[in-house]
mmCIF file of the N, C-alpha and C atoms, coordinates in Angstrom:
data_MODEL
# 
_entry.id   MODEL 
# 
loop_
_atom_site.group_PDB 
_atom_site.id 
_atom_site.type_symbol 
_atom_site.label_atom_id 
_atom_site.label_alt_id 
_atom_site.label_comp_id 
_atom_site.label_asym_id 
_atom_site.label_entity_id 
_atom_site.label_seq_id 
_atom_site.pdbx_PDB_ins_code 
_atom_site.Cartn_x 
_atom_site.Cartn_y 
_atom_site.Cartn_z 
_atom_site.occupancy 
_atom_site.B_iso_or_equiv 
_atom_site.pdbx_formal_charge 
_atom_site.auth_seq_id 
_atom_site.auth_comp_id 
_atom_site.auth_asym_id 
_atom_site.auth_atom_id 
_atom_site.pdbx_PDB_model_num 
ATOM 1   N N  . MET A 1 1  ? 0.857   -1.168 0.000  1.00 0.00 ? 1  MET A N  1 
ATOM 2   C CA . MET A 1 1  ? 0.000   0.000  0.000  1.00 0.00 ? 1  MET A CA 1 
ATOM 3   C C  . MET A 1 1  ? 0.905   1.234  0.000  1.00 0.00 ? 1  MET A C  1 
ATOM 4   N N  . ASN A 1 2  ? 0.622   2.151  -0.892 1.00 0.00 ? 2  ASN A N  1 
ATOM 5   C CA . ASN A 1 2  ? 1.375   3.400  -0.901 1.00 0.00 ? 2  ASN A CA 1 
ATOM 6   C C  . ASN A 1 2  ? 0.554   4.498  -0.225 1.00 0.00 ? 2  ASN A C  1 
ATOM 7   N N  . LEU A 1 3  ? 1.107   5.695  -0.176 1.00 0.00 ? 3  LEU A N  1 
ATOM 8   C CA . LEU A 1 3  ? 0.452   6.800  0.527  1.00 0.00 ? 3  LEU A CA 1 
ATOM 9   C C  . LEU A 1 3  ? -0.892  7.149  -0.097 1.00 0.00 ? 3  LEU A C  1 
ATOM 10  N N  . ASP A 1 4  ? -0.968  7.181  -1.418 1.00 0.00 ? 4  ASP A N  1 
ATOM 11  C CA . ASP A 1 4  ? -2.243  7.478  -2.079 1.00 0.00 ? 4  ASP A CA 1 
ATOM 12  C C  . ASP A 1 4  ? -3.296  6.418  -1.763 1.00 0.00 ? 4  ASP A C  1 
ATOM 13  N N  . ASP A 1 5  ? -2.883  5.161  -1.730 1.00 0.00 ? 5  ASP A N  1 
ATOM 14  C CA . ASP A 1 5  ? -3.811  4.080  -1.376 1.00 0.00 ? 5  ASP A CA 1 
ATOM 15  C C  . ASP A 1 5  ? -4.307  4.234  0.062  1.00 0.00 ? 5  ASP A C  1 
ATOM 16  N N  . ALA A 1 6  ? -3.408  4.621  0.960  1.00 0.00 ? 6  ALA A N  1 
ATOM 17  C CA . ALA A 1 6  ? -3.783  4.797  2.364  1.00 0.00 ? 6  ALA A CA 1 
ATOM 18  C C  . ALA A 1 6  ? -4.778  5.947  2.520  1.00 0.00 ? 6  ALA A C  1 
ATOM 19  N N  . ILE A 1 7  ? -4.552  7.033  1.785  1.00 0.00 ? 7  ILE A N  1 
ATOM 20  C CA . ILE A 1 7  ? -5.478  8.168  1.829  1.00 0.00 ? 7  ILE A CA 1 
ATOM 21  C C  . ILE A 1 7  ? -6.847  7.737  1.324  1.00 0.00 ? 7  ILE A C  1 
ATOM 22  N N  . LYS A 1 8  ? -6.864  7.057  0.192  1.00 0.00 ? 8  LYS A N  1 
ATOM 23  C CA . LYS A 1 8  ? -8.131  6.602  -0.387 1.00 0.00 ? 8  LYS A CA 1 
ATOM 24  C C  . LYS A 1 8  ? -8.861  5.664  0.574  1.00 0.00 ? 8  LYS A C  1 
ATOM 25  N N  . HIS A 1 9  ? -8.128  4.749  1.165  1.00 0.00 ? 9  HIS A N  1 
ATOM 26  C CA . HIS A 1 9  ? -8.727  3.794  2.100  1.00 0.00 ? 9  HIS A CA 1 
ATOM 27  C C  . HIS A 1 9  ? -9.324  4.514  3.307  1.00 0.00 ? 9  HIS A C  1 
ATOM 28  N N  . ALA A 1 10 ? -8.579  5.449  3.880  1.00 0.00 ? 10 ALA A N  1 
ATOM 29  C CA . ALA A 1 10 ? -9.070  6.182  5.049  1.00 0.00 ? 10 ALA A CA 1 
ATOM 30  C C  . ALA A 1 10 ? -10.313 6.997  4.694  1.00 0.00 ? 10 ALA A C  1 
ATOM 31  N N  . GLU A 1 11 ? -10.313 7.606  3.517  1.00 0.00 ? 11 GLU A N  1 
ATOM 32  C CA . GLU A 1 11 ? -11.486 8.374  3.083  1.00 0.00 ? 11 GLU A CA 1 
ATOM 33  C C  . GLU A 1 11 ? -12.698 7.463  2.902  1.00 0.00 ? 11 GLU A C  1 
ATOM 34  N N  . GLU A 1 12 ? -12.489 6.314  2.270  1.00 0.00 ? 12 GLU A N  1 
ATOM 35  C CA . GLU A 1 12 ? -13.588 5.370  2.065  1.00 0.00 ? 12 GLU A CA 1 
ATOM 36  C C  . GLU A 1 12 ? -14.136 4.874  3.397  1.00 0.00 ? 12 GLU A C  1 
ATOM 37  N N  . GLN A 1 13 ? -13.252 4.572  4.329  1.00 0.00 ? 13 GLN A N  1 
ATOM 38  C CA . GLN A 1 13 ? -13.705 4.099  5.639  1.00 0.00 ? 13 GLN A CA 1 
ATOM 39  C C  . GLN A 1 13 ? -14.438 5.214  6.383  1.00 0.00 ? 13 GLN A C  1 
ATOM 40  N N  . GLY A 1 14 ? -13.995 6.436  6.197  1.00 0.00 ? 14 GLY A N  1 
ATOM 41  C CA . GLY A 1 14 ? -14.668 7.564  6.823  1.00 0.00 ? 14 GLY A CA 1 
ATOM 42  C C  . GLY A 1 14 ? -16.071 7.772  6.290  1.00 0.00 ? 14 GLY A C  1 
ATOM 43  N N  . GLU A 1 15 ? -16.291 7.390  5.033  1.00 0.00 ? 15 GLU A N  1 
ATOM 44  C CA . GLU A 1 15 ? -17.614 7.521  4.421  1.00 0.00 ? 15 GLU A CA 1 
ATOM 45  C C  . GLU A 1 15 ? -18.514 6.327  4.761  1.00 0.00 ? 15 GLU A C  1 
ATOM 46  N N  . ASN A 1 16 ? -17.927 5.139  4.841  1.00 0.00 ? 16 ASN A N  1 
ATOM 47  C CA . ASN A 1 16 ? -18.711 3.913  4.943  1.00 0.00 ? 16 ASN A CA 1 
ATOM 48  C C  . ASN A 1 16 ? -18.883 3.386  6.367  1.00 0.00 ? 16 ASN A C  1 
ATOM 49  N N  . GLU A 1 17 ? -18.107 3.904  7.296  1.00 0.00 ? 17 GLU A N  1 
ATOM 50  C CA . GLU A 1 17 ? -18.142 3.399  8.666  1.00 0.00 ? 17 GLU A CA 1 
ATOM 51  C C  . GLU A 1 17 ? -19.477 3.742  9.328  1.00 0.00 ? 17 GLU A C  1 
ATOM 52  N N  . ARG A 1 18 ? -20.067 2.781  10.005 1.00 0.00 ? 18 ARG A N  1 
ATOM 53  C CA . ARG A 1 18 ? -21.349 3.005  10.682 1.00 0.00 ? 18 ARG A CA 1 
ATOM 54  C C  . ARG A 1 18 ? -21.157 3.693  12.033 1.00 0.00 ? 18 ARG A C  1 
ATOM 55  N N  . ASP A 1 19 ? -20.063 3.417  12.680 1.00 0.00 ? 19 ASP A N  1 
ATOM 56  C CA . ASP A 1 19 ? -19.767 4.023  13.982 1.00 0.00 ? 19 ASP A CA 1 
ATOM 57  C C  . ASP A 1 19 ? -19.252 5.446  13.743 1.00 0.00 ? 19 ASP A C  1 
ATOM 58  N N  . CYS A 1 20 ? -19.964 6.425  14.236 1.00 0.00 ? 20 CYS A N  1 
ATOM 59  C CA . CYS A 1 20 ? -19.613 7.839  14.004 1.00 0.00 ? 20 CYS A CA 1 
ATOM 60  C C  . CYS A 1 20 ? -18.210 8.162  14.496 1.00 0.00 ? 20 CYS A C  1 
ATOM 61  N N  . HIS A 1 21 ? -17.833 7.600  15.644 1.00 0.00 ? 21 HIS A N  1 
ATOM 62  C CA . HIS A 1 21 ? -16.502 7.878  16.199 1.00 0.00 ? 21 HIS A CA 1 
ATOM 63  C C  . HIS A 1 21 ? -15.414 7.340  15.275 1.00 0.00 ? 21 HIS A C  1 
ATOM 64  N N  . CYS A 1 22 ? -15.581 6.121  14.801 1.00 0.00 ? 22 CYS A N  1 
ATOM 65  C CA . CYS A 1 22 ? -14.590 5.520  13.902 1.00 0.00 ? 22 CYS A CA 1 
ATOM 66  C C  . CYS A 1 22 ? -14.534 6.265  12.570 1.00 0.00 ? 22 CYS A C  1 
ATOM 67  N N  . ALA A 1 23 ? -15.681 6.655  12.064 1.00 0.00 ? 23 ALA A N  1 
ATOM 68  C CA . ALA A 1 23 ? -15.726 7.393  10.798 1.00 0.00 ? 23 ALA A CA 1 
ATOM 69  C C  . ALA A 1 23 ? -14.971 8.704  10.931 1.00 0.00 ? 23 ALA A C  1 
ATOM 70  N N  . ALA A 1 24 ? -15.176 9.403  12.029 1.00 0.00 ? 24 ALA A N  1 
ATOM 71  C CA . ALA A 1 24 ? -14.483 10.672 12.256 1.00 0.00 ? 24 ALA A CA 1 
ATOM 72  C C  . ALA A 1 24 ? -12.973 10.457 12.354 1.00 0.00 ? 24 ALA A C  1 
ATOM 73  N N  . GLU A 1 25 ? -12.561 9.370  12.991 1.00 0.00 ? 25 GLU A N  1 
ATOM 74  C CA . GLU A 1 25 ? -11.135 9.082  13.103 1.00 0.00 ? 25 GLU A CA 1 
ATOM 75  C C  . GLU A 1 25 ? -10.528 8.772  11.737 1.00 0.00 ? 25 GLU A C  1 
ATOM 76  N N  . HIS A 1 26 ? -11.240 8.063  10.898 1.00 0.00 ? 26 HIS A N  1 
ATOM 77  C CA . HIS A 1 26 ? -10.739 7.777  9.560  1.00 0.00 ? 26 HIS A CA 1 
ATOM 78  C C  . HIS A 1 26 ? -10.643 9.050  8.722  1.00 0.00 ? 26 HIS A C  1 
ATOM 79  N N  . ARG A 1 27 ? -11.632 9.922  8.845  1.00 0.00 ? 27 ARG A N  1 
ATOM 80  C CA . ARG A 1 27 ? -11.569 11.192 8.114  1.00 0.00 ? 27 ARG A CA 1 
ATOM 81  C C  . ARG A 1 27 ? -10.389 12.032 8.591  1.00 0.00 ? 27 ARG A C  1 
ATOM 82  N N  . GLN A 1 28 ? -10.140 12.046 9.904  1.00 0.00 ? 28 GLN A N  1 
ATOM 83  C CA . GLN A 1 28 ? -8.994  12.787 10.437 1.00 0.00 ? 28 GLN A CA 1 
ATOM 84  C C  . GLN A 1 28 ? -7.692  12.176 9.940  1.00 0.00 ? 28 GLN A C  1 
ATOM 85  N N  . LEU A 1 29 ? -7.603  10.867 9.926  1.00 0.00 ? 29 LEU A N  1 
ATOM 86  C CA . LEU A 1 29 ? -6.413  10.197 9.419  1.00 0.00 ? 29 LEU A CA 1 
ATOM 87  C C  . LEU A 1 29 ? -6.167  10.565 7.964  1.00 0.00 ? 29 LEU A C  1 
ATOM 88  N N  . ALA A 1 30 ? -7.211  10.579 7.160  1.00 0.00 ? 30 ALA A N  1 
ATOM 89  C CA . ALA A 1 30 ? -7.077  10.956 5.754  1.00 0.00 ? 30 ALA A CA 1 
ATOM 90  C C  . ALA A 1 30 ? -6.521  12.368 5.624  1.00 0.00 ? 30 ALA A C  1 
ATOM 91  N N  . GLU A 1 31 ? -6.991  13.294 6.455  1.00 0.00 ? 31 GLU A N  1 
ATOM 92  C CA . GLU A 1 31 ? -6.492  14.675 6.398  1.00 0.00 ? 31 GLU A CA 1 
ATOM 93  C C  . GLU A 1 31 ? -5.023  14.741 6.793  1.00 0.00 ? 31 GLU A C  1 
ATOM 94  N N  . TRP A 1 32 ? -4.637  13.997 7.825  1.00 0.00 ? 32 TRP A N  1 
ATOM 95  C CA . TRP A 1 32 ? -3.229  13.975 8.238  1.00 0.00 ? 32 TRP A CA 1 
ATOM 96  C C  . TRP A 1 32 ? -2.350  13.393 7.135  1.00 0.00 ? 32 TRP A C  1 
ATOM 97  N N  . LEU A 1 33 ? -2.821  12.350 6.495  1.00 0.00 ? 33 LEU A N  1 
ATOM 98  C CA . LEU A 1 33 ? -2.050  11.744 5.406  1.00 0.00 ? 33 LEU A CA 1 
ATOM 99  C C  . LEU A 1 33 ? -1.907  12.703 4.231  1.00 0.00 ? 33 LEU A C  1 
ATOM 100 N N  . LYS A 1 34 ? -2.962  13.447 3.927  1.00 0.00 ? 34 LYS A N  1 
ATOM 101 C CA . LYS A 1 34 ? -2.883  14.450 2.858  1.00 0.00 ? 34 LYS A CA 1 
ATOM 102 C C  . LYS A 1 34 ? -1.873  15.543 3.213  1.00 0.00 ? 34 LYS A C  1 
ATOM 103 N N  . ASP A 1 35 ? -1.891  15.984 4.473  1.00 0.00 ? 35 ASP A N  1 
ATOM 104 C CA . ASP A 1 35 ? -0.913  16.978 4.920  1.00 0.00 ? 35 ASP A CA 1 
ATOM 105 C C  . ASP A 1 35 ? 0.503   16.439 4.785  1.00 0.00 ? 35 ASP A C  1 
ATOM 106 N N  . TYR A 1 36 ? 0.697   15.202 5.198  1.00 0.00 ? 36 TYR A N  1 
ATOM 107 C CA . TYR A 1 36 ? 2.009   14.561 5.093  1.00 0.00 ? 36 TYR A CA 1 
ATOM 108 C C  . TYR A 1 36 ? 2.458   14.475 3.635  1.00 0.00 ? 36 TYR A C  1 
ATOM 109 N N  . LYS A 1 37 ? 1.555   14.117 2.759  1.00 0.00 ? 37 LYS A N  1 
ATOM 110 C CA . LYS A 1 37 ? 1.866   14.025 1.336  1.00 0.00 ? 37 LYS A CA 1 
ATOM 111 C C  . LYS A 1 37 ? 2.308   15.388 0.788  1.00 0.00 ? 37 LYS A C  1 
ATOM 112 N N  . ARG A 1 38 ? 1.584   16.447 1.186  1.00 0.00 ? 38 ARG A N  1 
ATOM 113 C CA . ARG A 1 38 ? 1.954   17.795 0.735  1.00 0.00 ? 38 ARG A CA 1 
ATOM 114 C C  . ARG A 1 38 ? 3.345   18.173 1.250  1.00 0.00 ? 38 ARG A C  1 
ATOM 115 N N  . LEU A 1 39 ? 3.656   17.825 2.493  1.00 0.00 ? 39 LEU A N  1 
ATOM 116 C CA . LEU A 1 39 ? 4.976   18.110 3.039  1.00 0.00 ? 39 LEU A CA 1 
ATOM 117 C C  . LEU A 1 39 ? 6.064   17.366 2.270  1.00 0.00 ? 39 LEU A C  1 
ATOM 118 N N  . LEU A 1 40 ? 5.811   16.148 1.905  1.00 0.00 ? 40 LEU A N  1 
ATOM 119 C CA . LEU A 1 40 ? 6.787   15.376 1.138  1.00 0.00 ? 40 LEU A CA 1 
ATOM 120 C C  . LEU A 1 40 ? 7.023   15.994 -0.239 1.00 0.00 ? 40 LEU A C  1 
ATOM 121 N N  . GLU A 1 41 ? 5.964   16.516 -0.838 1.00 0.00 ? 41 GLU A N  1 
ATOM 122 C CA . GLU A 1 41 ? 6.085   17.104 -2.170 1.00 0.00 ? 41 GLU A CA 1 
ATOM 123 C C  . GLU A 1 41 ? 6.865   18.415 -2.143 1.00 0.00 ? 41 GLU A C  1 
ATOM 124 N N  . VAL A 1 42 ? 6.795   19.144 -1.044 1.00 0.00 ? 42 VAL A N  1 
ATOM 125 C CA . VAL A 1 42 ? 7.507   20.420 -0.912 1.00 0.00 ? 42 VAL A CA 1 
ATOM 126 C C  . VAL A 1 42 ? 8.996   20.190 -0.632 1.00 0.00 ? 42 VAL A C  1 
ATOM 127 N N  . SER A 1 43 ? 9.277   19.130 0.084  1.00 0.00 ? 43 SER A N  1 
ATOM 128 C CA . SER A 1 43 ? 10.678  18.860 0.488  1.00 0.00 ? 43 SER A CA 1 
ATOM 129 C C  . SER A 1 43 ? 11.542  18.456 -0.662 1.00 0.00 ? 43 SER A C  1 
# 
């Protein structure tokens, strides 16, 4: 799994998760991964 796959997976889980707490955590993870990706691209 690469970074793009991890972002996609976290976003999908954030959309499909029935537990609101877990869905929110997946959405937050996706945002952190996107931030990390942007930092890697700048470096």
